[in-house]
C-alpha positions as CSV (number, residue, x, y, z in Angstrom):
1,M,7.4,11.0,12.8
2,T,4.4,11.0,10.4
3,I,4.9,10.7,6.7
4,F,2.5,10.3,3.8
5,V,2.8,7.5,1.3
6,C,0.8,7.1,-2.0
7,S,-1.1,3.8,-2.3
8,A,-1.1,1.8,-5.5
9,D,-4.4,3.4,-6.6
10,G,-3.3,6.9,-5.7
11,R,-4.7,7.4,-2.2
12,R,-2.8,9.1,0.6
13,L,-1.8,7.0,3.6
14,A,-0.6,8.5,6.8
15,V,2.3,6.6,8.2
16,R,4.1,6.8,11.5
17,D,7.8,5.5,11.7
18,S,8.9,5.1,15.3
19,G,11.1,3.0,17.6
20,N,14.7,1.9,16.8
21,P,15.7,3.1,13.3
22,A,18.2,0.2,13.0
23,G,15.7,-2.3,14.4
24,Y,13.8,-5.0,12.6
25,P,10.7,-3.6,10.9
26,V,7.3,-4.5,12.2
27,V,4.2,-3.1,10.6
28,Y,1.4,-2.5,13.2
29,L,-2.3,-2.8,12.1
30,H,-4.4,-0.8,14.6
31,G,-7.7,-1.7,16.1
32,T,-11.3,-0.6,15.3
33,P,-11.7,2.3,15.7
34,G,-8.0,3.2,15.6
35,S,-5.2,5.1,14.2
36,R,-1.4,5.2,13.6
37,V,-0.7,6.8,17.0
38,G,-1.2,3.5,19.0
39,P,-1.6,2.5,21.7
40,F,1.7,0.7,21.5
41,P,4.8,0.6,23.7
42,R,6.8,3.7,24.3
43,G,9.7,4.6,22.1
44,R,12.3,3.6,24.7
45,V,10.8,0.1,25.0
46,L,10.7,-0.3,21.2
47,Y,14.4,0.9,21.0
48,E,15.5,-1.7,23.6
49,L,13.6,-4.5,21.9
50,G,15.3,-3.6,18.6
51,V,12.0,-2.9,16.9
52,R,11.3,-0.3,14.1
53,L,7.5,0.0,14.5
54,I,5.6,1.3,11.3
55,S,1.9,2.0,11.8
56,F,-0.6,3.7,9.4
57,D,-4.1,4.9,9.4
58,R,-6.3,2.4,7.4
59,P,-8.3,4.2,4.7
60,G,-11.0,6.5,6.1
61,Y,-9.2,6.9,9.6
62,G,-7.0,9.9,10.7
63,G,-5.0,11.2,7.8
64,S,-5.6,8.5,5.3
65,E,-7.9,8.9,2.4
66,R,-11.0,6.6,2.3
67,K,-11.3,3.7,-0.1
68,R,-14.9,2.9,-0.5
69,G,-15.9,-0.8,-0.6
70,R,-12.5,-1.9,0.8
71,R,-12.1,-5.5,1.7
72,V,-9.9,-6.9,4.5
73,A,-7.5,-8.2,1.8
74,D,-6.9,-4.6,0.5
75,A,-4.9,-3.9,3.6
76,A,-2.1,-6.0,2.2
77,W,-1.6,-3.9,-0.9
78,D,-1.5,-0.7,1.3
79,V,1.2,-2.3,3.4
80,K,3.1,-3.4,0.3
81,A,3.0,0.2,-0.9
82,I,4.3,1.5,2.5
83,A,7.1,-1.1,2.6
84,D,8.2,-0.3,-0.9
85,E,8.3,3.4,-0.1
86,L,10.4,2.8,3.0
87,G,12.7,0.3,1.3
88,L,11.6,-2.7,3.4
89,D,12.3,-6.0,1.7
90,K,11.2,-8.2,4.7
91,F,9.1,-7.2,7.7
92,A,6.8,-8.7,10.3
93,V,3.2,-7.7,10.9
94,V,1.1,-7.4,14.1
95,G,-2.6,-6.7,14.4
96,R,-4.7,-6.0,17.5
97,S,-8.5,-6.5,17.6
98,G,-9.8,-5.0,14.3
99,G,-6.2,-5.1,13.0
100,G,-6.0,-8.8,13.4
101,P,-7.9,-9.8,10.2
102,H,-5.7,-7.2,8.3
103,A,-2.5,-8.7,9.7
104,L,-3.7,-12.1,8.5
105,A,-4.4,-10.6,5.1
106,C,-0.7,-9.5,4.9
107,A,0.4,-12.9,6.0
108,A,-1.6,-14.6,3.3
109,L,-1.1,-12.3,0.4
110,L,2.5,-11.0,0.9
111,P,4.4,-14.3,1.8
112,G,7.5,-13.2,0.1
113,R,7.7,-10.1,2.3
114,V,6.1,-10.9,5.6
115,T,8.3,-13.1,7.8
116,R,6.0,-13.6,10.7
117,A,2.5,-12.4,11.9
118,G,1.2,-11.7,15.4
119,V,-2.5,-11.5,15.9
120,L,-4.1,-10.2,19.2
121,V,-7.8,-10.7,20.0
122,S,-8.9,-11.0,16.4
123,L,-12.2,-11.8,14.9
124,A,-12.6,-14.8,12.5
125,P,-14.3,-14.5,9.1
126,R,-18.0,-13.9,9.3
127,E,-18.7,-17.0,7.2
128,A,-16.4,-19.2,9.4
129,E,-17.8,-22.8,9.1
130,G,-18.5,-24.5,12.4
131,L,-18.1,-21.3,14.5
132,D,-21.1,-19.7,16.3
133,W,-19.8,-16.2,15.4
134,F,-21.9,-14.2,18.0
135,A,-21.6,-16.7,20.9
136,G,-20.2,-14.9,23.9
137,M,-20.1,-11.5,22.2
138,A,-21.1,-8.2,23.8
139,E,-24.5,-6.8,22.7
140,S,-22.9,-3.6,21.3
141,N,-20.8,-5.6,18.8
142,I,-23.6,-7.9,17.9
143,H,-25.7,-4.9,17.1
144,E,-22.9,-3.3,15.1
145,Y,-22.2,-6.4,13.0
146,T,-25.7,-7.4,12.4
147,T,-26.6,-3.8,11.3
148,A,-23.5,-3.8,9.0
149,A,-24.8,-7.0,7.3
150,S,-28.5,-6.1,7.1
151,A,-28.8,-2.3,7.1
152,P,-25.5,-0.6,6.2
153,E,-27.2,2.9,5.8
154,A,-28.4,2.6,9.5
155,L,-24.9,1.7,10.6
156,I,-23.4,4.8,8.8
157,A,-25.9,7.0,10.6
158,E,-25.3,5.4,14.0
159,L,-21.6,5.4,13.8
160,A,-21.5,9.0,12.7
161,Q,-23.4,10.0,15.9
162,T,-21.1,7.8,18.1
163,A,-18.0,9.3,16.3
164,A,-19.2,12.8,17.0
165,R,-19.6,12.0,20.7
166,I,-16.2,10.5,20.9
167,K,-14.7,13.5,19.0
168,A,-16.2,15.8,21.5
169,D,-14.8,13.7,24.4
170,P,-12.3,11.0,23.4
171,T,-12.4,9.5,26.9
172,S,-16.0,8.7,26.6
173,H,-15.7,5.5,24.4
174,V,-14.0,3.5,27.1
175,S,-16.6,4.7,29.5
176,T,-19.4,3.7,27.2
177,L,-18.0,0.2,26.9
178,G,-17.6,-0.1,30.7
179,P,-20.9,-1.9,31.5
180,E,-20.1,-4.7,29.1
181,M,-16.4,-5.0,30.1
182,P,-15.4,-8.1,32.1
183,E,-13.5,-7.3,35.4
184,A,-10.2,-8.1,33.7
185,D,-10.7,-5.3,31.1
186,R,-11.8,-2.8,33.7
187,R,-8.6,-3.4,35.6
188,V,-6.6,-2.6,32.5
189,V,-8.3,0.6,31.4
190,A,-8.4,1.9,35.0
191,D,-4.8,2.8,34.4
192,T,-4.7,6.5,33.7
193,G,-1.9,6.2,31.2
194,I,-3.7,3.6,29.1
195,R,-6.9,5.6,29.1
196,A,-4.9,8.6,27.9
197,L,-3.4,6.6,25.1
198,L,-6.7,5.2,24.1
199,A,-8.3,8.6,24.0
200,K,-5.4,10.0,21.8
201,N,-5.9,7.0,19.6
202,F,-9.7,7.5,19.2
203,A,-9.4,11.3,18.7
204,E,-7.0,10.8,15.8
205,A,-9.0,7.9,14.3
206,L,-12.2,9.9,14.1
207,R,-10.7,13.3,13.4
208,Q,-12.2,13.4,9.9
209,S,-15.3,11.2,10.1
210,A,-16.5,7.7,11.0
211,A,-15.8,6.4,7.5
212,G,-12.9,4.2,8.5
213,W,-15.0,2.6,11.3
214,V,-17.9,2.0,9.0
215,D,-15.8,0.4,6.4
216,D,-14.0,-1.8,8.8
217,A,-17.3,-3.2,10.1
218,L,-18.6,-3.8,6.6
219,A,-15.3,-5.5,5.6
220,F,-15.4,-7.8,8.6
221,C,-19.0,-9.0,7.6
222,A,-18.2,-9.5,4.0
223,P,-15.8,-12.1,2.4
224,W,-12.3,-11.2,3.4
225,G,-10.7,-11.8,-0.1
226,F,-8.4,-14.5,1.0
227,N,-8.3,-17.9,2.9
228,V,-6.6,-18.1,6.2
229,S,-5.7,-21.7,5.3
230,D,-3.3,-20.3,2.6
231,I,-1.0,-18.7,5.2
232,R,2.4,-20.3,5.2
233,V,4.4,-17.9,7.4
234,P,4.6,-18.5,11.2
235,V,1.5,-17.0,13.0
236,L,1.1,-16.5,16.8
237,L,-2.5,-16.0,18.0
238,W,-3.0,-14.4,21.4
239,H,-6.4,-14.1,23.1
240,G,-7.8,-13.4,26.5
241,E,-10.2,-16.2,27.7
242,N,-12.8,-13.8,29.0
243,D,-12.9,-11.5,25.9
244,V,-16.5,-10.4,25.1
245,F,-15.7,-8.1,22.1
246,S,-13.8,-10.7,20.1
247,P,-14.6,-14.0,21.8
248,A,-11.7,-16.5,22.2
249,A,-13.6,-19.1,20.1
250,H,-12.6,-16.9,17.1
251,A,-8.9,-17.4,17.9
252,R,-9.4,-21.1,18.4
253,W,-11.2,-21.3,15.0
254,L,-8.3,-19.5,13.3
255,A,-5.7,-21.6,15.0
256,G,-7.4,-24.8,13.7
257,R,-7.2,-23.5,10.1
258,I,-3.9,-21.6,9.8
259,P,-1.2,-24.2,9.2
260,G,1.3,-24.4,12.0
261,A,-0.3,-21.5,13.9
262,E,0.6,-21.1,17.6
263,L,-2.2,-20.2,20.0
264,W,-1.8,-18.6,23.4
265,V,-5.1,-18.2,25.4
266,R,-4.6,-16.5,28.7
267,P,-7.1,-17.2,31.5
268,N,-8.5,-14.3,33.7
269,T,-7.8,-11.9,30.8
270,A,-10.0,-10.3,28.3
271,H,-9.9,-7.9,25.3
272,F,-7.8,-5.0,26.6
273,G,-5.3,-7.4,28.1
274,A,-3.7,-7.5,24.6
275,L,-2.3,-4.0,25.3
276,E,-0.1,-5.4,28.0
277,V,1.4,-8.3,26.0
278,V,2.4,-6.3,22.8
279,P,6.1,-6.2,24.0
280,D,6.1,-10.0,24.2
281,M,4.5,-10.4,20.9
282,L,7.1,-8.0,19.4
283,S,9.9,-10.1,20.8
284,W,8.4,-13.2,19.3
285,L,8.1,-11.5,15.9
286,I,11.7,-10.6,15.6
287,R,13.0,-13.8,17.3
288,S,14.2,-15.4,14.0
289,T,15.8,-12.2,12.5
């Protein structure tokens, strides 16, 4: 079920409420590009896990209005508005890929509301001290992030063209990434069901424009608006060792700076392997409830 929630500054946010209505609430922060439609476990799996999964389109994606100049930190205030509207006092958060930094924002800035945070294949902050941010990263992502930092107008034009191609054929994005994918990722996306879920996700994400994608890239390359060292809630970081889209060194850097963070790095697995472990992450998120 999709509903619309008003943010603190009056923007419309498209929100999906799924899973077990009586389950523990978990807010899902989608990838880049991405949307509220997933991909995440089927409703039956969520019901059996005892999870009420709440997802939403970040500003500029799907049915949510754009917020120009948004920072990673701003996601926390949108999540707070959604939780307030749904009457959620306490909840967990989980973010995959581009959703990872935004889940960390919620953990840092909403400590009285967020109980646990799960982070799958996330980037570290661009200014991360001691981290070679681009080491091991696919050329397409290096180009996207260097362009975001040095020539944002060029990035806008490029992603508008890419989004138009994906909108015309939502299955094309995974195929375009194919040559850069490690074998572990190719195995995951070879599954027709997963490819269909990804295509549905991309189609909804870019239904209006590439604005959300552009704003994500710009936000990742700017100061996030909070320090990960300020996080005081339990955090589990998961990463595939062979990830080339968000290299595992980013998760190791985060684990070294988030107090008490738990790190799982799985060998012979890469970026899209995160799709297969979301049920395990959800189980960890609700373990203490």
